[in-house]
C-alpha positions in Angstrom: 101.0 40.2 -53.1 102.2 41.9 -56.6 104.8 44.9 -56.7 104.8 47.6 -58.7 107.6 49.9 -59.1 106.5 54.0 -60.3 109.1 56.1 -61.6 107.5 59.4 -62.6 109.5 63.1 -61.5 105.9 64.8 -60.4 104.8 64.2 -57.3 100.6 64.3 -57.8 100.9 62.0 -60.6 102.9 59.5 -58.4 100.9 59.7 -55.5 97.4 59.6 -58.0 99.0 56.3 -59.4 100.2 55.1 -56.5 96.9 55.3 -54.7 94.9 53.4 -57.5 97.4 51.2 -58.2 97.1 50.2 -54.5 93.4 49.8 -54.5 93.8 47.1 -57.1 96.0 45.1 -55.0 99.5 45.7 -55.4 102.5 46.4 -53.6 104.4 50.1 -54.7 107.6 51.5 -54.4 107.9 55.2 -55.8 111.2 57.0 -57.6 111.7 60.4 -58.9 114.1 59.8 -61.2 116.0 57.2 -63.1 118.5 57.2 -60.0 116.1 56.4 -57.8 114.2 53.5 -60.2 117.6 52.3 -60.5 118.0 51.7 -56.6 114.4 50.8 -55.8 114.9 48.0 -58.6 118.3 46.7 -56.5 115.6 46.4 -53.2 112.9 44.9 -55.0 112.2 43.5 -58.1 109.2 44.6 -59.3 106.1 42.2 -61.4 106.2 45.6 -63.4 107.4 48.8 -64.0 105.6 52.0 -64.7 107.5 54.6 -65.6 108.0 57.8 -67.6 109.3 57.9 -70.8 110.9 61.3 -70.0 112.6 61.7 -66.5 115.0 64.3 -65.6 118.3 62.7 -65.8 117.2 60.4 -68.9 115.2 58.6 -70.8 112.7 55.4 -68.8 113.6 52.9 -71.3 117.1 52.9 -69.3 115.1 50.9 -66.6 114.2 48.3 -68.9 117.8 47.5 -70.5 118.7 47.8 -66.3 117.0 44.3 -66.2 119.1 42.7 -68.5 116.9 40.5 -69.9 115.0 39.3 -66.7 111.2 37.6 -67.5 108.6 38.3 -66.3 108.7 42.1 -65.3 106.0 44.1 -67.1 107.4 47.3 -68.7 104.9 50.0 -68.9 105.8 53.3 -70.3 103.9 56.6 -69.7 104.2 59.9 -71.8 102.7 62.8 -72.5 104.9 63.5 -75.3 103.0 60.8 -78.1 103.9 59.8 -81.4 103.5 56.8 -83.8 107.3 56.6 -83.5 108.3 56.4 -79.8 105.3 53.9 -79.4 106.7 51.8 -82.1 110.7 52.6 -80.7 109.1 51.1 -77.5 107.5 48.1 -78.2 110.0 47.0 -80.3 112.6 47.4 -77.6 109.9 44.4 -75.2 107.6 47.3 -73.6 104.4 45.7 -72.8 102.5 48.9 -72.8 102.4 52.3 -74.0 100.0 54.9 -72.2 99.5 58.5 -73.1 99.0 61.1 -70.5 96.3 62.0 -69.2 96.2 58.4 -68.3 93.0 56.6 -69.4 92.3 54.7 -65.8 90.1 51.9 -67.0 93.1 50.8 -69.5 95.5 51.5 -67.0 93.1 49.0 -64.5 92.8 46.7 -67.4 96.6 46.1 -68.2 97.7 45.4 -64.1 94.6 43.0 -64.5 97.1 41.1 -66.4 100.4 41.3 -64.3 99.4 38.6 -62.0 99.4 36.1 -64.5 102.8 36.7 -66.4 105.0 34.0 -64.5 102.4 31.3 -65.1 102.4 32.6 -68.5 106.2 32.4 -69.0 106.2 28.7 -67.1 103.5 27.5 -69.8 106.2 29.1 -73.0 108.5 26.8 -71.6 106.7 23.9 -71.4 106.0 24.8 -75.0 109.2 24.5 -76.1 109.5 21.1 -74.9 106.4 19.3 -77.0 108.0 21.2 -79.8 111.4 19.8 -79.7 109.4 16.2 -79.2 106.5 16.4 -81.9 107.1 19.1 -83.6 103.7 21.2 -82.3 103.7 24.9 -80.9 100.2 25.4 -79.7 98.2 24.9 -82.3 100.3 25.2 -85.4 102.1 22.2 -86.5 105.7 21.7 -88.2 109.5 21.7 -87.4 111.5 22.8 -90.5 114.0 25.5 -89.9 111.3 28.4 -91.5 108.7 27.3 -88.7 111.4 27.1 -86.1 112.4 30.7 -86.6 109.0 31.8 -86.6 107.3 29.9 -83.1 111.3 31.7 -81.4 109.9 34.8 -82.8 106.4 34.6 -82.0 107.7 33.0 -78.2 109.1 36.5 -77.7 106.0 38.9 -78.8 102.9 37.1 -77.5 103.8 38.0 -73.6 104.0 41.1 -74.5 100.8 43.9 -76.0 102.7 44.6 -79.2 101.0 44.6 -82.3 101.8 42.1 -84.6 101.1 42.1 -88.1 101.2 38.7 -90.4 102.3 38.5 -93.7 102.1 35.6 -95.9 100.6 34.1 -98.7 96.8 32.7 -98.9 97.0 30.0 -97.3 99.8 29.7 -95.1 97.7 30.0 -91.9 97.7 33.5 -91.0 94.8 33.3 -88.6 96.3 30.3 -86.7 99.3 32.1 -85.9 97.4 35.0 -84.8 95.2 32.5 -82.5 98.1 31.0 -81.4 99.3 34.5 -80.4 96.4 35.4 -78.6 96.9 32.0 -76.4 100.3 32.5 -75.6 99.3 36.1 -74.2 98.1 37.6 -71.0 94.7 38.6 -72.5 94.8 34.1 -73.5 91.3 34.1 -71.2 89.0 36.8 -72.4 87.9 37.0 -76.3 89.3 36.3 -79.8 88.0 37.6 -82.3 89.0 37.0 -86.2 87.4 39.5 -88.8 87.7 39.4 -92.8 88.3 43.1 -93.8 87.5 42.3 -97.3 84.4 39.9 -96.5 82.4 42.8 -94.9 80.0 45.6 -97.3 82.3 48.6 -97.4 79.0 50.8 -96.4 79.0 48.2 -92.8 82.1 48.1 -92.1 82.5 51.1 -90.0 79.1 49.9 -88.0 81.0 46.4 -87.6 83.9 47.4 -86.4 82.7 50.5 -84.0 79.1 49.8 -83.2 76.1 52.2 -84.0 73.5 53.5 -82.0 69.8 52.9 -82.5 68.0 55.0 -85.0 71.7 56.1 -86.5 70.6 54.8 -89.8 67.7 52.9 -91.7 67.2 50.0 -90.1 69.4 50.5 -87.1 66.3 49.7 -84.5 69.0 48.8 -81.3 72.3 49.8 -80.3 75.0 47.2 -81.7 77.9 47.0 -80.2 81.0 46.5 -82.9 84.0 44.3 -82.9 86.1 46.5 -80.6 83.8 46.3 -77.3 83.2 42.6 -77.9 86.5 42.3 -77.7 87.5 44.5 -75.0 90.2 42.7 -73.1 91.0 40.5 -75.6 92.7 40.4 -79.1 91.5 41.4 -82.5 92.8 40.1 -85.6 92.2 42.5 -88.7 93.2 40.2 -91.6 93.3 41.4 -95.2 93.9 44.5 -93.4 95.2 46.3 -96.8 91.1 45.8 -98.1 89.7 47.7 -95.5 88.5 51.2 -96.3 90.7 54.4 -96.1 88.6 56.4 -94.4 88.0 53.4 -91.9 92.3 52.9 -91.4 92.3 56.7 -90.2 89.6 56.3 -87.4 91.7 52.8 -86.9 94.6 54.3 -86.2 93.1 56.5 -83.8 92.0 53.6 -81.7 95.4 51.9 -82.1 96.9 55.1 -80.4 94.3 56.4 -78.1 92.3 53.0 -77.3 89.1 55.3 -78.1 86.4 55.3 -80.7 83.0 56.4 -81.8 79.9 54.1 -82.2 78.4 55.5 -85.3 75.8 58.2 -84.6 77.1 59.2 -81.7 79.8 61.5 -80.8 80.3 60.2 -77.4 83.6 58.4 -77.2 84.4 54.5 -75.6 87.0 53.1 -74.8 87.9 49.3 -75.5 91.4 47.6 -74.0 91.9 45.5 -77.2 95.3 44.2 -78.6 95.2 43.9 -82.6 97.0 40.8 -84.5 96.7 42.1 -88.7 97.5 40.5 -91.6 98.1 40.6 -95.6 98.6 38.4 -98.1 100.1 41.3 -100.0 103.4 43.3 -99.9 102.4 46.0 -97.5 105.0 47.9 -99.5 103.4 47.8 -103.1 100.0 48.0 -100.8 100.8 51.6 -99.9 102.5 52.6 -103.5 98.8 50.9 -104.8 97.1 53.5 -102.2 94.8 50.7 -100.7 97.2 50.9 -97.1 97.7 54.5 -95.5 101.4 54.6 -94.8 101.2 55.8 -90.9 98.4 52.9 -90.1 101.2 50.4 -91.6 103.9 51.8 -89.4 101.1 51.3 -86.4 100.8 48.0 -86.9 104.0 47.4 -88.3 105.9 47.3 -84.6 106.7 43.6 -84.8 106.4 41.8 -88.5 105.8 38.4 -88.6 106.3 36.6 -91.8 104.6 33.3 -92.5 106.6 31.0 -94.9 105.2 29.3 -97.8 104.7 25.5 -97.4 106.8 25.3 -100.6 109.9 26.3 -98.0 108.9 23.9 -95.3 109.4 20.3 -97.3 110.4 18.3 -93.8 106.6 19.4 -92.9 105.0 18.4 -95.8 104.3 14.8 -94.9 104.0 15.4 -90.9 100.9 18.0 -91.9 99.6 15.5 -94.6 99.3 12.9 -91.6 98.1 15.2 -89.1 95.4 16.2 -91.5 94.8 12.0 -92.2 94.4 11.5 -88.7 91.6 13.7 -88.0 89.4 12.7 -90.5 90.0 9.2 -89.1 88.9 9.9 -86.1 86.1 11.9 -87.1 85.0 9.4 -89.2 86.2 6.6 -87.2 88.4 4.7 -90.1 92.0 3.8 -90.4 92.9 5.1 -93.7 96.6 5.1 -94.5 98.9 7.0 -97.4 99.8 5.1 -99.8 104.1 5.1 -100.2 104.1 6.7 -104.2 100.9 9.7 -103.0 103.7 11.1 -99.4 106.5 10.6 -102.4 104.7 12.3 -104.4 103.8 15.6 -102.2 107.0 17.1 -102.1 107.4 17.3 -106.0 104.5 19.7 -105.9 104.7 23.7 -105.4 101.6 23.7 -103.5 101.0 27.2 -104.5 97.7 27.2 -102.5 99.5 26.1 -99.2 98.1 24.8 -96.1 95.0 25.3 -97.3 95.8 23.6 -100.7 97.2 20.6 -98.7 94.6 19.8 -96.8 92.1 20.4 -98.6 94.1 17.6 -101.2 94.2 15.0 -98.0 90.3 15.0 -97.4 89.8 15.1 -101.1 91.6 11.7 -101.2 90.4 10.6 -98.0 86.5 10.7 -99.6 87.8 9.1 -103.1 89.5 6.5 -101.7 87.3 2.9 -101.8 90.0 1.5 -99.4 92.3 1.2 -96.0 94.8 3.6 -98.8 95.3 6.3 -100.0 96.0 6.2 -103.7 97.5 8.4 -106.4 94.7 8.9 -108.7 92.7 10.9 -106.6 95.2 14.2 -106.9 93.9 16.7 -108.4 95.6 17.6 -111.8 97.6 20.5 -110.4 99.4 17.5 -107.9 101.2 16.0 -111.1 104.6 15.7 -110.3 106.4 18.5 -112.7 103.5 20.7 -113.6 105.2 23.8 -114.1 104.4 27.0 -111.9 102.2 29.6 -114.1 104.5 33.0 -114.2 102.9 36.1 -113.1 104.4 38.2 -115.5 104.2 38.5 -119.6 106.3 40.3 -121.5 105.2 42.5 -124.4 108.2 44.0 -127.1 108.0 47.0 -128.1 105.8 48.5 -130.7 103.2 46.0 -130.2 99.6 48.1 -130.2 97.9 48.8 -127.0 95.0 46.4 -128.2 97.1 43.4 -128.9 98.8 44.0 -125.2 95.7 43.9 -123.8 94.6 40.6 -125.8 97.7 39.0 -124.3 97.7 40.0 -120.9 93.4 38.4 -121.4 94.7 34.9 -122.4 97.6 35.3 -120.1 95.4 35.7 -116.9 92.5 33.9 -118.3 95.0 30.6 -118.6 96.7 32.0 -114.5 92.9 31.2 -113.5 92.2 28.0 -115.7 89.3 29.7 -117.4 87.6 31.3 -114.6 86.5 34.4 -116.2 85.1 35.8 -112.9 88.1 35.7 -111.3 90.4 36.6 -114.5 87.7 40.2 -114.7 88.8 40.7 -110.6 91.8 40.6 -111.4 92.1 42.5 -114.6 89.8 44.9 -113.0 86.8 44.9 -115.1 83.1 42.9 -115.5 82.6 39.4 -116.4 80.7 40.6 -118.7 83.2 43.2 -120.8 85.9 40.1 -120.6 82.8 37.3 -122.4 82.8 40.4 -124.9 85.9 40.8 -125.6 86.8 36.9 -126.2 83.3 36.8 -128.9 85.6 39.9 -130.5 88.4 38.0 -130.6 87.4 35.4 -131.9 85.5 37.0 -134.6 88.1 39.2 -135.8 90.7 35.8 -135.9 88.7 33.7 -137.8 86.4 35.8 -139.5 83.2 33.4 -138.2 80.6 32.7 -135.0 82.1 33.0 -132.1 80.7 29.9 -131.1 83.1 27.9 -133.1 85.8 30.4 -132.6 86.3 28.9 -129.1 88.0 25.7 -130.8 91.0 28.0 -131.7 91.5 29.6 -128.5 93.8 28.5 -125.6 92.6 25.6 -124.0 91.6 27.2 -120.4 90.7 30.4 -122.7 88.0 27.7 -124.2 86.9 26.4 -121.4 85.9 30.0 -119.8 82.8 29.9 -121.6 82.0 26.4 -120.6 83.2 27.1 -117.0 80.6 30.2 -116.3 79.2 30.5 -119.9 78.0 33.7 -121.2 76.9 36.3 -118.3 72.9 37.1 -118.4 
């Protein structure tokens, strides 16, 4: 039977917790301070320690240090003096969960329900190390480069805990796959995993989608709706592109992370949810804070355990492995036996892969579709795969004394070139409408040549000239 050590200086709190935890099928030992807690640890090593943060003779975190790295023991802190800083510090030190007094009984029961499975989980993670050494696989992730080895080592440490994780990495590096792997290696792995792209939900609906709504709370709300937090109760919620979430909703998300409580749209009644949050962004979080896209207090609450996913260009040893795995999957699906030509495999390492693993996967699929025989050959490669193709710079230089109009012109041309003449994308990056951008191009053409804008297209940079052909003028 699993065993829990309760450490709290309040007699009534210890008695109430002992009764509740005992009813959940645990044996219980009690201590009023650090000294008694240390004695109890010597008598029987518990499966979990439930300790107050502030004790008469010190800090409850001292018990975590006294475990001396023994695996399988869950440390759960309680406090009536909660703060973001203390929660972050505790979780970084290895605390499995952080409960605010008065204790939410439902949340405590959810934490206790995960404890008996901890030993099996640590054995499973140990088995993963062997698979990694032999096949370069870590759960659903693939790669054996030093950068990925470092990432896996960090994931193995944080996955079994309840710490909030912030994944930072370029687009296409596999942040959702990493989040799912964290879930599969956690004590929540038999519960729901939900992946949400915060930038793909309408700003008018995102609060309802996150927290749910009551019937009649707004036009069209003809029934009660459970949001993502309720649907992921007991499991993991992956919030991708967190910097795209509206600031007013970030305030509410912060409260849910701190208390586990939220309100559906259209009611003042609080609902609880036991959810582990894994967030992700392809932006620099500090830049997002400076630009007003991310609240600093939410960032610190999410950044308990940051993980940086390496771009593919730093994983040279993994590119062939990944490409072969993608081709093997396509062969299984299509019941074929296609292979890469030697020159194609050799060329893979010459590309920067700005789209990372996603770009490599798309390239392999295109090559598979376009190959006539059993060998995938070079001509199917996209233009960007050509060896030696330079990476477009992300900055431009403008000399002092340049007029604002000329600086704007240079920025527009550089942005269009960066995005291969696709006006819609360039306009989005520049923060203007496609119509405004198209009008600017016509003005530049007419001003420079004094002839019709259509004719002047021939004298614009190649990628800019192609912009009208890609999309045409907006209606």
